[in-house]
matplotlib code that plots the C-alpha trace (Angstrom):
import matplotlib.pyplot as plt

x = [3.6, 7.1, 10.0, 13.6, 16.3, 20.1, 21.7, 25.0, 26.4, 26.0, 26.1, 22.9, 19.4, 16.7, 13.0, 10.6, 6.9, 4.7, 4.0, 7.6, 7.9, 6.9, 7.4, 9.1, 10.3, 13.4, 13.4, 16.4, 17.1, 19.6, 22.0, 19.5, 16.8, 14.8, 13.3, 14.3, 12.2, 13.4, 11.1, 12.0, 10.8, 12.3, 12.3, 13.5, 15.4, 15.0, 18.2, 16.9, 18.9, 17.1, 17.4, 16.4, 15.5, 15.0, 12.3, 10.3, 7.3, 5.0, 6.2, 5.9, 2.3, 1.3, 2.5, -0.1, 2.1, 2.0, 3.8, 6.7]
y = [52.4, 53.7, 54.0, 53.0, 55.4, 55.2, 58.0, 58.7, 60.9, 58.4, 55.3, 53.8, 53.0, 55.4, 54.7, 57.6, 57.7, 58.5, 62.0, 63.0, 61.4, 62.7, 61.3, 62.9, 62.0, 63.0, 63.3, 63.5, 63.3, 60.7, 61.2, 59.6, 62.1, 59.6, 60.8, 58.8, 59.1, 57.9, 57.7, 58.4, 59.0, 62.0, 62.5, 65.0, 63.9, 65.5, 67.5, 69.0, 66.9, 65.4, 61.8, 60.1, 56.6, 55.5, 53.0, 51.3, 52.9, 50.3, 51.1, 54.8, 54.4, 52.2, 54.6, 57.2, 60.2, 63.8, 64.6, 67.0]
z = [21.4, 21.3, 18.9, 19.7, 18.5, 18.7, 20.6, 18.8, 21.5, 24.4, 22.2, 23.6, 22.5, 23.6, 23.7, 23.1, 23.4, 20.4, 21.9, 21.3, 17.8, 14.4, 10.9, 7.9, 4.5, 2.6, -1.2, -3.4, -7.1, -8.5, -11.4, -13.7, -12.6, -10.6, -7.4, -4.3, -1.1, 2.3, 5.3, 8.9, 12.4, 14.2, 18.0, 20.5, 23.5, 27.0, 26.6, 23.3, 20.8, 17.8, 16.8, 13.5, 12.7, 9.0, 8.3, 5.6, 3.9, 5.4, 9.0, 8.2, 7.0, 9.9, 12.6, 13.7, 14.6, 13.3, 10.0, 10.2]

ax = plt.figure().add_subplot(projection="3d")
ax.plot(x, y, z, "-o")
ax.set_aspect("equal")
plt.show()
């Protein structure tokens, strides 16, 4: 399997193998003190730059990649 990211610098789509992808979550607190969690895949390009793709919790749970 692979994940498609968007490379902002070159304005193209980049496909990375699962070996170069990990999953992470970002938590923040809203003004009403509710905790909001966003889920994402992070990858590293060949030139060392990082790319991020936000996804749903279902996609995040289904993907078997290491947790960052």
